[in-house]
N, C-alpha and C positions, 0 to 999 in steps of 0.2 A: 528844278521843278517849279511848278506854278505857285502863286501865292497861297492857293488852297492847300497845297501840300505843306508849305512852310508855316502855315498858321499855327501848327502844333508847337512851334518853338515857345510860344507863350502859354501853352497848355490847352486852351480851348477857345471857342467863340461863345461869347455870352451877350448876344445882341439884345435880348429882351429881358435879361435877368433883373435889371434895375427897375423894371416896371412892375415886378411882382408885388401885389399889395399884402400878401400873407393870408393865411386862413383864420377863420373866426372860431373861437371856442364853442363847443356844443353844437356845431354845424356839420352836417353830413355832406361830403363831396363825393360825387360819382365819377369814376375814371375807367375808361375802357382802353386796353392795350390790344391792338390788332397786330398780327405778325405773320411773316412768311420767312423762308430760308431756302438755301440751295436751289436757286432758280435755274441755274445752268442753261441759259440760253433759250428757255421755253417761252418766248414772247408770243408765239403763235400756238393755237390749239393743235392737238395731234390729229391723226387721220380719223379718229373716232369722234372728234368734236369735244374732247375732254380738255379741261383747264384752259390756259391761254390768258394773256393779260387783259384783253378786252372784256371778257366775262368777269375777271377778277375786279376790274374797275367798277363794273355795275354792282357787284356784291359789296365792295367797300363803300361806294357812294351810298348805297342803301343802308348800310350799318351806321355810317356817319349821320345820315338823316334821322334814323331812329334814335340815335344817341342825343342829337341836338333837341329833338322833341321831348326827351326826358330830362334835359338839363345835364347831360353827361358829357364830359370832355373826352377826347380821343387822341391817341398817339399811335402812329403806324410805323413799325420797325421791321428791319430785315436782319437775319442772322448771317448774311453774306453768301459768297460764291455765286455771283451773278454770271460769271464767265464760264465758258467751256461746256460743251455738251451737244449742241445742235449746229450743224454746219452753216445754216442760214444766218445764225448769230455769230459763230466763230469767224466767218469770213468777213464780217463787218465790225469786228472789234466790239461786239455787244452794243453797238450804238442804239439799235431799236429797244433794247432791254433797259438801258439807263434812261433813255428819253421817255420810255413808257412808264418807268417808275416815277419819273418827274411828273408826268401827267396824272398818274394815280394819286400822287401826293404823299410819298413816303417822307417821314420826318428825319430818319437817320438809319444807317446800316453799319454793321461790323464789316471790316475788311476780312474776306476769307482767303484761304490759301490759293484758290484759283484766280484771285485778283492779281496774282503774280505769275501767271502762265505766260504773260507777254512782257516785253520791255517796259520799264517804268514810264517811258514816254506815252505808252498806250493808257496806262492807269491815269496819268495826268490828263489825257484827253477825256477819259471817262468821267473824271471828277468835274471837268468843265461842262460835260453834258448833263450832269446831275445838279439839281438845285437843293440838294440835301447833303449833310455832312457824311463822309465815309470815315469811320472812326477806328483807331487802334492805338491803345496806350502803351503797348509793349513792343513796338517795332522802332528800333533806333538806327540812326545813321552812324555807321562805324567810324567815319572820319571825324564827325563833330561830337559824337557821344550824346547827341540830343535826339529827342523823339522826332521821327520822320513825318508823322501824320498827326492829325488832330486827335487828342486823347478823349475828349468828352464834349458834350453839348448840354446847355441848360435850356429847358423849356418852361414856359409859364402856361399853366392850364387852369383857368378859373380860380386863381388865387393860390394854387399849388405850385411849388417850385420843384421841378423834376430834373434830375441829372441822369444822363445816359452816357455810360462809359463803353468804349469799344475795346474788344480783346480778340486776339488772333492766335490760333494754335501754334505752339513752338515747332510742331512737325512741318510747318511750311519750309523750314530750313532744309529738311531732307526730302520733301515732296516736290519742291520747286526746282526750276531750272537754274543751276548755279550761275549761268551767264547773266541772268536777270536780277538775282538777289544777292550777289556776292558782296555788295556794299551795305547790306542790311543785317541788323542784329536782332533776332527774334528772342526776346527775353521772357523769363517766367511770367505768364500773365497773372498768376496768383499774387506774386510779389508786387507787380505793377498796379494791380487793382487795389491792394492795401495802401500803397503810396498815394494813389489818386483819391481814394476815399478820404484819407487823412487830410489831403489838400483841400478837398471839397468842403469838409466840415469846417475848416478854418476860413476859407475865402467865400464860400457860397451859402453854406448852411442849408442844403436842399431838404425838402420834406420827404422826398422819395428818391431812392437811388436804384437805377436799373442798369444791368450789364447786357449790352448787345454783344454776343460772343459768337465766335466760330471756333469752337474747341471740342465739341462732341459731348454727348450724354452717355456715360458709362455707368450702368446700374451698380449701385453701392460702391462707386469709385473704382470698379475693377476694369482697368483700361488696357491690360496687357502691355505691349510695347508702344502703344499710343501715348502721346503726351497727355498730361493731366487734363481732364475735361471739366464740365460744369459742376458735377457733384463734388469733385476735389476742390474746386474754387469755393463753393458755398461752405464747405466744411473748414477750409483754411481760415476764412475770415471770422472775426468775432460775430457771434449771433446778433442779428438785427442790423448789421452794417450794410447788408445788401438785401433789398426787398425782392428783386426779381431778376431772373436770367432769361433773356430771349435768345435761344441758342440755334445752332446749326452744326454742320460738318458730319455728324454721324447719320444724317438723313433718315430720320425715323419719327413716327408720332410718339411723343413722350407721354404715354398714358400708363398709369400705375394701378395695380390691383391692391397694393398695400405698401408699407414701408419697405423700400429697396426691392420690390417685386414688380417687374414690368408686366403689363397686360399683353399677353401674346395673342396673335391673331386679330388685332384690331382691324375693324372694317369701317368703311365710310358710314357715318351716321351713328356709330356706337358712342356711348358715353365715354368721356375722357377726363380722367383726373390727373392733373400735372404732378410732377415730383415735388416734394417739399423736403428740403435739407437745411438744417441749422437756421431756420427762420427765413429761408429763401425759396420762393416758388421758381421752378425750372420748367420752361415750356419749349417745344419745338414742333414745327408743323410739317414734318416729313420732307417733301422735296417738290421742285418743279412748279410750285403754285397749285398743287393738287388740293391743298386746303388753305384756308385763312384761319389762323388761330384767333380766338376772341376771349380775352380775360377781363371780366368785370370786377372792379374793386370799389369798395367804399373807403373813404378816409375821414376819420373823425378824431379830433383831439390828439393828433399826432400818430394815430394807429391806422395802418393799412390792412384791410381784410379782403380776401378773395370771396366774392359772392357766387360766381359761376364761371365755368370755363367750357369752351366748345371748340372743336375742330370742324369747320364748315367745309364740306366738299364742294369743289368748283367743277360742276358738270361731270362728275365721275359717273361711270356706267358699270353695269354688271351684265353678265350673260344669262339669259333666260331662254326657255324653249317656248316658242309661239307656233302652234299648229305643227309641232314636230320639228321645227327649225330653230337653231340657235340664233338669237339676236341680242344686240347690246341695247339696253334701255337705261335711262337716267335713274340713278339711285334716289335722288331727290328732284324736286321741280327744276326744270332747266332754267339756268340764269342767262338772260339775253346778253349778247355782246354789246358793249358800249359802241355805238356807231361812230363816234368821233375818233376814239382810240383805234378801232378796227381800220378805219380809213387811213389813219396816220401810219399804222404798221404795215398795211397792205403792200406799199412799194418796196419796203425792206424785204418782205417775204418773197416777192417776185424777183427782186434783184438777187437775193440769196439763192433762189432756185436756178437762176441763170448762171451764177458762179459755179454751180456744181458740174457743168459741162466743160469747164475750162481744163486744160491740160495741167496735171501736177507732176508728171514724170513720164518715163518710157521704159520699155524692157526689150531685150533681144530675143524673146520667145514667150511661149505660153507659161503662165503661172497656174499650175494644175489645182483646180478645186472642184472638179466634177464629182458629184455624189458617188458615182460608180467607182471612183478611184480613191478619193480622199478618205473614205470610210473603210478602206481595205489596206492601205499602205501609207507610208510616209511620203509626202509630196513637197515640192519646192514652195508652193504657196502656204501650206500649213506650217512649214518650218519657218518661212519668212515672217508670217504673222507672229509666231512664237519668238523669233529673233527681235522683232520690233518691241514686243512686250518686255523681253529680257533687258534690252537696252534702256527703255524708259524707266524701268523700276530698279536699274542697277543690280540685277539679280544674277545668280549663278547659273540658273537654267530656267527653262520655261515649258509649261504644259498648255496645250491648246486642244480643246475638244473638236473633233472633226465635224460635229453637228453645227458648230458655229461658223463653218466655212460653207457658204451657200452657193458659190459659183466660182468659175475660173476667171482669170483676166488674160485676154488674148495679147499676143505680142504686139508691140508698137506703142502708140500713145496711151497713157493712162489718165483718166479723169477721176475726180472725187466721186462722181456718180458710180463709176466702176467699183470703187472701194465700198460704197454704201450697199451695192448689190451683193458684194461678198460678205459684208458684216452689217446686216440691217437691224440687229436687235438692240443696239445701244447698250451692250454689256459694259461694265466697268472693269478696268484693270485692277486686280488685287495682287498683293504679294504676301508671302508668309515666311517667317523665319522659323526654321525647325532644326533640331539636331539630326545628325546623320541617321541615328536609329529611327527617329520619327519619319524621316524621308523614305527609308527602306520600307516601313510599314505602309506609307502612303502609296509608294510605287507598286507594292504587291497588290493593291486594289486597282489603281488607275491604269497601270501599264498592261494589266492582264484583261482589260475590257475586250469583249469580242469584236471582231471585224463585222462589217455590215450593220454598224450602229453608230449613232451620233456620239456615243461615249468613247469610241476608239480615239486614242490620244495621239496627237502630233507632238514631237519633242524637239527642243533645241538646246544645245549646250550640255547635253548629257548622253551617255551611251550605256547599253545594258544588254543582257541576254534574258529573254522572256521564255520560260518553260512552264507551260500550263498556268497555274495560279501563283507562281513564284518568279522573282527576278533575281539575277545574280550578276557578278562581274560589273557592278555599277561604277561608272567613272563620270566625274563632273569636272569639266574643264580639262579633260585628259588625265586626271589623277583619281586614284581609287577612292571610293567613298569612305570617309572617316566617320565612324558611328558617334564619336564624341564631339565632332566639329559642328558648328552651326552654319546652315546654308539658307540662302534666300531663293525662292522660286516664285514664278507668277502663274496665275490661273484666272480665267474669266470669272466675274462675280457670280454668274449663273452656276458654275461648278463649285465655287467656294461656298455657295449656299446649299450644296448637296445635289444640284442638278446632275442628271445622267447617272445618278447613283454614286457620285464621287463622295469621298469622306467630307463631312461638313467642316469647313474651316472658319466660318465667320465668328465662332465663339472661341477659337484658338487664340491664346494670348499673343501669338506672333503674327496674326493676320491684320493687314491694313488694306482698306479700300481706298485707292489713290484718287478716285473721282474722275480719272481720265477715261474717256469713252474709247472703246476698242477701235472704231473706224477712224477716229481722230488720230490715235496713236499710229495706225498703219499709214494714214495719209502723210503724216510728218516724216515717217521713216522712208517712204517712197520719195518724197521731195528731197530729203537729205542725201539719199544714196542713188538717185537717178544719174545715169541710166542703170537700170537694174540688170545685173547678169543673173539670169535664172539658174544657171549652172552652179553658181556659188551656194545656192540653197538646196541643191539636189541631195537626197540622202546618199550617204556613202558608207553604209554598213554600220551606222551607229546603233540601230535597233536590230537585234538578231532574234527571230521568233522560231522556237523549236516546236 
């Protein structure tokens, strides 16, 4: 790996720490922390003109200028997951995204689990594109037993010494591709944070310690089968050891109504109060650059106090009726796109669009996804999509709503554009671990959905008899369902959230959102298994409807 990767062997880079003059007693210092997370390839605005890095740069430049005019220092951080989500980015190894972050002026980011979706050589290349440190204190090289990446960075801001520690979810070990991460050891981030903070106090004595994390925010520490998140981290450390967590991974606006009570139904422009646990402020800015988080602090005589916090929407829109017609309008004043960054990113967008028409595989016949068929019976395309999900999540069986299959793929050459036509919504792959008893209850709702609706389910890896509103003779992997055994199954994030009237799974302790986009999962499956034999996915009596 490059020198940037190996710099962690000495712990951190402290290029400017020696120049810190120190703060003066009875003097108030102003500090603003700006943050984003879970970018997932959204360097370009969507088809409605929402978010995008060019508008984000305009906003951040404006916030920096306002801060400078008020004598306020600024630090810009990311909670990670720059990779995976939009084909224009995925097909170019997120080059526009990392170079765009460099132009915006990010100071540091946490390594997210999706930074390991590609071979480590790609991550090395991305680190060379970025002129900011990509941090993680809890990822070790199995061969050497030493940290693989830079653990922390020291920043000087107007007399204040600020340490930023990077931490990555342990779940990367089970979410990542074993081919790419087999040489890495993802250790407990809580333990590693404790070690690094102790080291910092001895060697650097920082005034402020911030953790840039990709671990997830789980209200009151209730994480289910997920690895411990930011709340668990804050509670684990001695009170006052960690001033702030800039998080990611769970992809949500962390806005609280009260202690351990999340604010439900947060909308752009609403007031947002971050979580506060054991003396640590915890923030997260949803996903995709839809918001820029802005935390304003004062520091005086060794005490850091939060003055205000805001999640600023980046050109988000809402639907309104104008003269009887529904239109999308900006929720707040439109933020112009930075012309320089837009011009820089334009060729990447055009190149990415061109890549969509290239062949990714071929088939020996039609993959059936016509609405008049896929919503009435099991089809080879519906089952192939489910098979792709099952394989990616290492699940026992898979459920795919037919409403998420928007077209067929004709026999012959297959392009990524074909895949995006079939799955245009950008739903995420989720999996859930349930007991056989729970699975039976779930199937009694999902497998009995009526035909001629998007709720009608396609299945793979499971067979059953459906009689009215009940299922029977359920077999998974050819073996009878064991009510006491635990099974893993996949379902799109839309349905996991209750879409199509499916049971809501997102609050189930066994539910995990992998962050993988459905179209990307299907594309990779086609590439891996081409040429596709459409007959291999044809239904063969697995679902019997009475």
